[in-house]
C-alpha positions, -999 to 999 in steps of 0.1 A, spaced: 897 112 -749 864 114 -769 831 119 -750 820 85 -763 850 67 -748 848 88 -716 811 78 -711 822 42 -707 852 51 -684 845 49 -647 853 80 -626 872 78 -593 856 57 -565 850 89 -545 830 105 -574 811 73 -581 802 68 -545 791 104 -542 767 101 -571 755 66 -561 748 74 -524 729 106 -533 710 88 -560 700 61 -535 689 89 -511 667 104 -538 651 70 -546 645 64 -509 625 96 -506 597 82 -528 567 60 -520 575 23 -525 539 11 -526 543 -8 -558 580 -18 -554 593 8 -579 617 23 -554 631 -11 -545 637 -18 -582 655 15 -587 676 11 -556 686 -24 -567 696 -11 -602 716 17 -585 735 -5 -560 762 -14 -586 800 -14 -588 822 13 -604 829 -3 -637 822 6 -673 794 30 -678 777 22 -645 784 58 -633 763 73 -661 737 45 -659 729 58 -624 725 94 -637 704 86 -668 678 67 -647 666 101 -635 642 125 -653 653 161 -655 636 171 -622 655 144 -603 688 151 -622 685 186 -610 679 174 -575 710 151 -577 731 180 -590 722 201 -559 733 172 -537 766 161 -552 801 176 -550 814 199 -577 839 173 -589 811 148 -594 790 174 -614 820 181 -636 825 143 -643 789 140 -653 790 171 -675 822 159 -693 803 127 -702 771 143 -715 
């Protein structure tokens, strides 16, 4: 399968939930004074369909992607890397 097609293919629910839950944890660690965190959490609280898996990942800058990679399982890392 090409990377382009894979990008739009959902991973297993286990991988998706690993990335989603850790992403929500990262967003929750920031100050929400201006509602930015609520907005990001709302955008991240999505279902495992289409490219939603990668949508969660690409919302982060490089610093936060690095933080995410330190938190998630090896299988989840591999699924992200296959799609990049």
